[in-house]
N, CA, C and O of each residue as an XYZ file, in Angstrom:
560
protein
N     -65.906    -86.175     55.263
C     -65.363    -85.310     56.310
C     -63.837    -85.360     56.242
O     -63.245    -86.372     55.866
N     -63.238    -84.272     56.605
C     -61.781    -84.217     56.613
C     -61.235    -85.028     57.789
O     -61.926    -85.244     58.784
N     -60.022    -85.458     57.662
C     -59.375    -86.214     58.731
C     -59.298    -85.376     60.009
O     -59.446    -85.905     61.111
N     -59.067    -84.074     59.860
C     -58.995    -83.201     61.033
C     -60.332    -83.148     61.763
O     -60.379    -83.214     62.991
N     -61.412    -83.028     61.007
C     -62.746    -82.958     61.621
C     -63.088    -84.240     62.355
O     -63.707    -84.205     63.418
N     -62.689    -85.366     61.794
C     -62.992    -86.663     62.407
C     -62.126    -86.898     63.645
O     -62.604    -87.418     64.654
N     -60.861    -86.517     63.565
C     -59.937    -86.807     64.664
C     -59.933    -85.758     65.771
O     -59.466    -86.045     66.873
N     -60.433    -84.567     65.519
C     -60.408    -83.523     66.542
C     -61.127    -83.921     67.832
O     -60.589    -83.667     68.909
N     -62.316    -84.533     67.781
C     -62.933    -84.973     69.037
C     -62.077    -86.022     69.765
O     -62.021    -86.034     70.995
N     -61.423    -86.885     69.017
C     -60.539    -87.881     69.620
C     -59.389    -87.182     70.333
O     -59.042    -87.545     71.457
N     -58.797    -86.183     69.687
C     -57.707    -85.435     70.308
C     -58.191    -84.747     71.588
O     -57.469    -84.706     72.584
N     -59.401    -84.211     71.559
C     -59.958    -83.549     72.749
C     -60.133    -84.545     73.889
O     -59.851    -84.226     75.044
N     -60.597    -85.745     73.569
C     -60.761    -86.775     74.597
C     -59.410    -87.185     75.177
O     -59.290    -87.380     76.386
N     -58.411    -87.314     74.341
C     -57.064    -87.639     74.816
C     -56.545    -86.517     75.717
O     -55.957    -86.782     76.766
N     -56.760    -85.273     75.310
C     -56.335    -84.138     76.129
C     -57.025    -84.158     77.490
O     -56.384    -83.917     78.512
N     -58.320    -84.442     77.510
C     -59.038    -84.555     78.780
C     -58.386    -85.611     79.665
O     -58.221    -85.392     80.865
N     -58.021    -86.732     79.101
C     -57.395    -87.804     79.875
C     -56.087    -87.325     80.495
O     -55.821    -87.602     81.664
N     -55.276    -86.616     79.731
C     -54.011    -86.104     80.271
C     -54.232    -85.015     81.314
O     -53.493    -84.945     82.297
N     -55.229    -84.172     81.119
C     -55.551    -83.154     82.121
C     -55.936    -83.833     83.432
O     -55.509    -83.404     84.504
N     -56.737    -84.885     83.348
C     -57.143    -85.600     84.564
C     -55.966    -86.334     85.203
O     -55.908    -86.460     86.426
N     -55.041    -86.811     84.401
C     -53.828    -87.432     84.941
C     -53.027    -86.407     85.744
O     -52.568    -86.698     86.848
N     -52.864    -85.228     85.193
C     -52.134    -84.162     85.888
C     -52.873    -83.748     87.155
O     -52.255    -83.533     88.198
N     -54.201    -83.636     87.064
C     -55.017    -83.271     88.236
C     -54.880    -84.332     89.324
O     -54.742    -83.999     90.501
N     -54.919    -85.603     88.939
C     -54.757    -86.692     89.905
C     -53.389    -86.592     90.576
O     -53.285    -86.706     91.797
N     -52.345    -86.381     89.785
C     -51.001    -86.236     90.348
C     -50.919    -85.075     91.315
O     -50.306    -85.183     92.377
N     -51.537    -83.965     90.949
C     -51.554    -82.803     91.839
C     -52.263    -83.140     93.156
O     -51.747    -82.843     94.234
N     -53.440    -83.757     93.066
C     -54.194    -84.095     94.283
C     -53.422    -85.079     95.162
O     -53.474    -84.992     96.388
N     -52.718    -86.001     94.542
C     -51.920    -86.953     95.318
C     -50.728    -86.261     95.986
O     -50.378    -86.588     97.120
N     -50.114    -85.323     95.301
C     -49.010    -84.571     95.901
C     -49.499    -83.755     97.092
O     -48.823    -83.671     98.117
N     -50.661    -83.162     96.950
C     -51.253    -82.416     98.068
C     -51.452    -83.350     99.258
O     -51.156    -82.988    100.397
N     -51.954    -84.548     98.989
C     -52.186    -85.519    100.070
C     -50.881    -85.939    100.739
O     -50.819    -86.060    101.962
N     -49.844    -86.159     99.944
C     -48.540    -86.531    100.510
C     -47.956    -85.391    101.346
O     -47.540    -85.593    102.487
N     -47.932    -84.202    100.766
C     -47.294    -83.066    101.431
C     -48.016    -82.638    102.701
O     -47.396    -82.154    103.648
N     -49.322    -82.820    102.709
C     -50.089    -82.434    103.902
C     -50.014    -83.501    104.990
O     -50.404    -83.263    106.133
N     -49.512    -84.676    104.625
C     -49.448    -85.769    105.592
C     -50.734    -86.576    105.670
O     -50.847    -87.486    106.490
N     -51.705    -86.249    104.821
C     -52.976    -86.977    104.838
C     -52.814    -88.415    104.351
O     -53.607    -89.288    104.703
N     -51.788    -88.655    103.545
C     -51.531    -89.997    103.023
C     -50.042    -90.283    103.107
O     -49.212    -89.422    102.815
N     -49.723    -91.487    103.504
C     -48.334    -91.947    103.538
C     -48.208    -93.080    102.519
O     -49.143    -93.863    102.353
N     -47.067    -93.176    101.837
C     -46.915    -94.235    100.825
C     -47.274    -95.637    101.327
O     -47.803    -96.436    100.555
N     -47.005    -95.954    102.580
C     -47.341    -97.297    103.085
C     -48.858    -97.537    103.135
O     -49.319    -98.679    103.136
N     -49.626    -96.433    103.177
C     -51.087    -96.545    103.250
C     -51.728    -96.898    101.908
O     -52.887    -97.309    101.848
N     -50.956    -96.730    100.837
C     -51.512    -96.979     99.504
C     -50.610    -97.888     98.667
O     -50.841    -98.061     97.470
N     -49.590    -98.465     99.291
C     -48.579    -99.247     98.568
C     -49.166   -100.426     97.796
O     -48.645   -100.795     96.743
N     -50.227   -101.011     98.300
C     -50.856   -102.160     97.635
C     -52.197   -101.776     97.019
O     -53.123   -102.584     96.948
N     -52.275   -100.540     96.584
C     -53.455    -99.982     95.924
C     -54.670    -99.856     96.836
O     -55.809    -99.834     96.370
N     -54.418    -99.775     98.129
C     -55.531    -99.539     99.046
C     -56.102    -98.148     98.771
O     -55.360    -97.224     98.436
N     -57.399    -98.003     98.912
C     -58.021    -96.699     98.628
C     -57.937    -95.755     99.829
O     -58.959    -95.252    100.294
N     -56.740    -95.516    100.326
C     -56.570    -94.682    101.521
C     -56.183    -93.244    101.176
O     -55.409    -92.608    101.892
N     -56.724    -92.751    100.086
C     -56.482    -91.373     99.691
C     -57.574    -90.488    100.276
O     -58.688    -90.959    100.507
N     -57.280    -89.225    100.519
C     -58.353    -88.292    100.885
C     -59.340    -88.165     99.716
O     -59.021    -88.492     98.573
N     -60.515    -87.691    100.029
C     -61.587    -87.613     99.031
C     -61.176    -86.934     97.724
O     -61.436    -87.500     96.663
N     -60.548    -85.749     97.739
C     -60.200    -85.106     96.455
C     -59.258    -85.960     95.596
O     -59.423    -86.023     94.378
N     -58.286    -86.609     96.214
C     -57.354    -87.449     95.457
C     -58.064    -88.688     94.918
O     -57.786    -89.125     93.801
N     -58.968    -89.249     95.697
C     -59.722    -90.423     95.250
C     -60.678    -90.053     94.112
O     -60.822    -90.809     93.151
N     -61.322    -88.905     94.219
C     -62.199    -88.442     93.137
C     -61.405    -88.256     91.848
O     -61.850    -88.676     90.780
N     -60.248    -87.636     91.938
C     -59.423    -87.403     90.753
C     -58.972    -88.730     90.150
O     -58.981    -88.891     88.930
N     -58.580    -89.674     90.990
C     -58.134    -90.985     90.499
C     -59.279    -91.736     89.825
O     -59.090    -92.351     88.776
N     -60.454    -91.686     90.422
C     -61.608    -92.358     89.816
C     -61.994    -91.709     88.493
O     -62.351    -92.400     87.538
N     -61.923    -90.395     88.437
C     -62.248    -89.685     87.209
C     -61.251    -90.040     86.106
O     -61.637    -90.248     84.956
N     -59.975    -90.108     86.461
C     -58.951    -90.512     85.487
C     -59.191    -91.942     85.026
O     -59.128    -92.232     83.831
N     -59.461    -92.818     85.951
C     -59.711    -94.229     85.625
C     -60.908    -94.391     84.700
O     -60.909    -95.260     83.828
N     -61.921    -93.564     84.886
C     -63.120    -93.631     84.034
C     -62.797    -93.395     82.561
O     -63.548    -93.819     81.683
N     -61.686    -92.724     82.293
C     -61.330    -92.423     80.905
C     -60.823    -93.649     80.153
O     -60.535    -93.578     78.959
N     -60.715    -94.771     80.856
C     -60.276    -96.008     80.215
C     -61.383    -97.056     80.192
O     -61.129    -98.254     80.067
N     -62.599    -96.582     80.313
C     -63.766    -97.455     80.255
C     -64.522    -97.164     78.957
O     -64.107    -97.633     77.897
N     -65.585    -96.429     79.010
C     -66.390    -96.109     77.817
C     -65.595    -95.419     76.699
O     -65.842    -95.706     75.528
N     -64.663    -94.530     77.010
C     -63.911    -93.895     75.922
C     -63.132    -94.863     75.034
O     -62.811    -94.516     73.897
N     -62.824    -96.046     75.510
C     -62.141    -97.018     74.651
C     -63.011    -97.333     73.431
O     -62.502    -97.425     72.313
N     -64.310    -97.496     73.641
C     -65.227    -97.727     72.519
C     -65.303    -96.507     71.606
O     -65.496    -96.638     70.397
N     -65.151    -95.330     72.186
C     -65.137    -94.093     71.401
C     -63.929    -94.063     70.473
O     -64.059    -93.765     69.286
N     -62.764    -94.369     71.012
C     -61.546    -94.365     70.194
C     -61.667    -95.332     69.027
O     -61.329    -94.994     67.893
N     -62.146    -96.526     69.309
C     -62.284    -97.536     68.254
C     -63.286    -97.075     67.198
O     -63.054    -97.253     66.002
N     -64.387    -96.489     67.632
C     -65.403    -96.022     66.681
C     -64.838    -94.930     65.770
O     -65.077    -94.942     64.563
N     -64.099    -94.002     66.340
C     -63.524    -92.914     65.536
C     -62.552    -93.479     64.504
O     -62.623    -93.135     63.324
N     -61.658    -94.333     64.945
C     -60.664    -94.901     64.031
C     -61.345    -95.756     62.959
O     -60.990    -95.673     61.783
N     -62.316    -96.574     63.360
C     -63.025    -97.420     62.393
C     -63.796    -96.571     61.383
O     -63.816    -96.884     60.193
N     -64.420    -95.517     61.850
C     -65.175    -94.637     60.942
C     -64.243    -93.940     59.968
O     -64.591    -93.750     58.803
N     -63.086    -93.564     60.425
C     -62.137    -92.904     59.535
C     -61.573    -93.897     58.520
O     -61.489    -93.585     57.332
N     -61.190    -95.080     58.972
C     -60.626    -96.086     58.068
C     -61.633    -96.486     56.987
O     -61.283    -96.626     55.815
N     -62.880    -96.666     57.401
C     -63.915    -97.093     56.445
C     -64.532    -95.915     55.693
O     -65.355    -96.110     54.798
N     -64.143    -94.720     56.048
C     -64.674    -93.491     55.436
C     -66.188    -93.372     55.604
O     -66.902    -92.965     54.687
N     -66.657    -93.734     56.790
C     -68.096    -93.675     57.082
C     -68.458    -92.540     58.035
O     -69.596    -92.459     58.496
N     -67.510    -91.672     58.331
C     -67.792    -90.548     59.221
C     -68.323    -89.374     58.403
O     -67.748    -88.995     57.383
N     -69.425    -88.815     58.870
C     -69.991    -87.631     58.237
C     -70.284    -86.605     59.328
O     -69.870    -86.781     60.473
N     -70.985    -85.553     58.982
C     -71.268    -84.489     59.946
C     -72.026    -85.019     61.162
O     -71.695    -84.663     62.293
N     -73.026    -85.853     60.952
C     -73.797    -86.411     62.073
C     -72.885    -87.191     63.008
O     -72.969    -87.045     64.227
N     -72.027    -88.008     62.446
C     -71.094    -88.817     63.238
C     -70.167    -87.910     64.062
O     -69.938    -88.159     65.246
N     -69.645    -86.871     63.432
C     -68.725    -85.967     64.129
C     -69.454    -85.168     65.216
O     -68.895    -84.935     66.288
N     -70.680    -84.751     64.952
C     -71.462    -84.047     65.980
C     -71.694    -84.968     67.179
O     -71.557    -84.542     68.325
N     -72.040    -86.211     66.922
C     -72.211    -87.176     68.012
C     -70.904    -87.375     68.775
O     -70.914    -87.518     69.998
N     -69.794    -87.383     68.066
C     -68.489    -87.517     68.722
C     -68.243    -86.340     69.660
O     -67.750    -86.519     70.774
N     -68.586    -85.139     69.206
C     -68.408    -83.966     70.053
C     -69.357    -83.998     71.256
O     -68.984    -83.575     72.350
N     -70.560    -84.489     71.061
C     -71.495    -84.623     72.195
C     -70.894    -85.575     73.226
O     -70.944    -85.310     74.427
N     -70.328    -86.678     72.753
C     -69.689    -87.628     73.669
C     -68.566    -86.948     74.449
O     -68.503    -87.055     75.674
N     -67.688    -86.255     73.743
C     -66.542    -85.622     74.405
C     -67.005    -84.538     75.380
O     -66.488    -84.456     76.494
N     -67.951    -83.724     74.988
C     -68.457    -82.692     75.889
C     -69.111    -83.306     77.124
O     -68.993    -82.771     78.227
N     -69.797    -84.425     76.937
C     -70.385    -85.124     78.086
C     -69.290    -85.655     79.002
O     -69.430    -85.601     80.224
N     -68.201    -86.167     78.432
C     -67.086    -86.658     79.250
C     -66.447    -85.512     80.038
O     -66.086    -85.670     81.204
N     -66.316    -84.363     79.385
C     -65.765    -83.191     80.079
C     -66.696    -82.782     81.216
O     -66.249    -82.513     82.331
N     -67.993    -82.737     80.923
C     -68.975    -82.385     81.954
C     -68.975    -83.366     83.104
O     -69.029    -82.972     84.269
N     -68.915    -84.645     82.776
C     -68.898    -85.660     83.821
C     -67.638    -85.533     84.680
O     -67.708    -85.637     85.905
N     -66.507    -85.311     84.049
C     -65.250    -85.156     84.791
C     -65.308    -83.919     85.692
O     -64.823    -83.945     86.823
N     -65.894    -82.855     85.192
C     -66.021    -81.637     85.999
C     -66.861    -81.909     87.249
O     -66.454    -81.582     88.364
N     -68.031    -82.508     87.051
C     -68.893    -82.809     88.193
C     -68.198    -83.786     89.136
O     -68.259    -83.630     90.355
N     -67.542    -84.784     88.573
C     -66.858    -85.800     89.380
C     -65.809    -85.164     90.292
O     -65.635    -85.597     91.431
N     -65.115    -84.147     89.803
C     -64.024    -83.539     90.563
C     -64.419    -82.309     91.353
O     -63.578    -81.698     92.013
N     -65.690    -81.939     91.294
C     -66.158    -80.787     92.076
C     -67.230    -81.250     93.059
O     -66.900    -81.779     94.121
N     -68.482    -81.064     92.733
C     -69.574    -81.412     93.647
C     -69.776    -82.913     93.780
O     -70.270    -83.385     94.804
N     -69.402    -83.656     92.766
C     -69.573    -85.113     92.707
C     -71.014    -85.539     92.978
O     -71.256    -86.539     93.653
N     -71.957    -84.782     92.451
C     -73.366    -85.143     92.581
C     -73.642    -86.316     91.645
O     -73.637    -86.166     90.423
N     -73.880    -87.469     92.227
C     -73.988    -88.715     91.469
C     -75.122    -88.671     90.448
O     -74.946    -89.144     89.326
N     -76.261    -88.125     90.802
C     -77.386    -88.079     89.862
C     -77.074    -87.184     88.666
O     -77.407    -87.528     87.532
N     -76.449    -86.058     88.906
C     -76.070    -85.162     87.806
C     -75.019    -85.850     86.939
O     -75.120    -85.866     85.712
N     -74.015    -86.413     87.594
C     -72.964    -87.114     86.869
C     -73.538    -88.257     86.044
O     -73.105    -88.486     84.915
N     -74.501    -88.969     86.594
C     -75.136    -90.083     85.891
C     -75.908    -89.632     84.655
O     -75.880    -90.302     83.623
N     -76.589    -88.508     84.759
C     -77.336    -87.984     83.606
C     -76.384    -87.565     82.492
O     -76.637    -87.823     81.316
N     -75.299    -86.923     82.870
C     -74.309    -86.513     81.864
C     -73.688    -87.747     81.221
O     -73.482    -87.784     80.008
N     -73.391    -88.749     82.031
C     -72.842    -90.014     81.522
C     -73.809    -90.635     80.509
O     -73.389    -91.116     79.457
N     -75.088    -90.621     80.830
C     -76.096    -91.225     79.954
C     -76.149    -90.507     78.598
O     -76.305    -91.155     77.563
N     -76.021    -89.194     78.597
C     -76.004    -88.450     77.334
C     -74.824    -88.902     76.486
O     -74.981    -89.164     75.294
N     -73.639    -88.995     77.095
C     -72.458    -89.437     76.363
C     -72.585    -90.865     75.874
O     -72.217    -91.180     74.742
N     -73.110    -91.730     76.734
C     -73.267    -93.138     76.356
C     -74.255    -93.273     75.194
O     -74.032    -94.071     74.285
N     -75.328    -92.510     75.218
C     -76.306    -92.546     74.125
C     -75.679    -92.046     72.825
O     -75.898    -92.637     71.767
N     -74.904    -90.971     72.892
C     -74.228    -90.460     71.701
C     -73.287    -91.521     71.133
O     -73.229    -91.722     69.920
N     -72.557    -92.194     72.010
C     -71.633    -93.236     71.562
C     -72.385    -94.420     70.966
O     -71.962    -94.975     69.952
N     -73.479    -94.806     71.578
C     -74.301    -95.893     71.029
C     -74.783    -95.533     69.626
O     -74.727    -96.363     68.718
N     -75.253    -94.309     69.444
C     -75.704    -93.871     68.118
C     -74.555    -93.865     67.106
O     -74.742    -94.226     65.944
N     -73.383    -93.458     67.548
C     -72.212    -93.504     66.660
C     -71.967    -94.928     66.177
O     -71.745    -95.162     64.989
N     -72.009    -95.875     67.107
C     -71.772    -97.272     66.736
C     -72.870    -97.817     65.829
O     -72.581    -98.538     64.873
N     -74.122    -97.481     66.120
C     -75.215    -97.951     65.261
C     -75.076    -97.394     63.850
O     -75.267    -98.116     62.871
N     -74.749    -96.127     63.745
C     -74.532    -95.520     62.428
C     -73.393    -96.219     61.709
O     -73.518    -96.575     60.537
N     -72.302    -96.414     62.395
C     -71.138    -97.071     61.789
C     -71.467    -98.496     61.343
O     -71.125    -98.894     60.230
N     -72.118    -99.247     62.193
C     -72.469   -100.645     61.861
C     -73.384   -100.696     60.634
O     -73.147   -101.477     59.713
N     -74.408    -99.877     60.626
C     -75.342    -99.868     59.491
C     -74.626    -99.463     58.208
O     -74.796   -100.101     57.169
N     -73.841    -98.425     58.281
C     -73.143    -97.952     57.069
C     -72.148    -98.985     56.532
O     -72.044    -99.181     55.321
N     -71.432    -99.631     57.419
C     -70.463   -100.649     56.975
C     -71.193   -101.859     56.394
O     -70.784   -102.392     55.362
N     -72.268   -102.296     57.050
C     -72.988   -103.472     56.554
C     -73.731   -103.195     55.245
O     -73.823   -104.066     54.380
N     -74.259   -101.979     55.109
C     -74.962   -101.631     53.868
C     -74.003   -101.466     52.699
O     -74.391   -101.643     51.545
N     -72.762   -101.130     52.991
C     -71.761   -100.951     51.939
C     -71.234   -102.295     51.431
O     -70.623   -102.366     50.365
N     -71.472   -103.348     52.193
C     -70.915   -104.658     51.839
C     -71.656   -105.318     50.689
O     -71.301   -106.423     50.279
């Protein structure tokens, strides 16, 4: 696979993270300007944000949990040259699931729907890692 094909899902995941950062900042500004939140209410990281700002912050924070394993898998697969079409398709499934989960998280926030989307992404990532582990160990 070309370097572009392997890294494109990673770039999309990074872009999602920055979009959520901007969305979180916007929601926090709305909370400040409306008077719903005062800096003293959150100075020590207390969760005293209105629901939309808290949802955006949680969604942004989620991008530093499971996606960390995604980043490592992509880089490891590229370095070891073990990424193929199946691996890249799984990477895109993971990223699309993250986008879907972020969308649900910041709109209806239906936990069961969000959980199902999360599970699809987590399964895709697990398969990516299993493929990578097997390919690296078999090459040894």
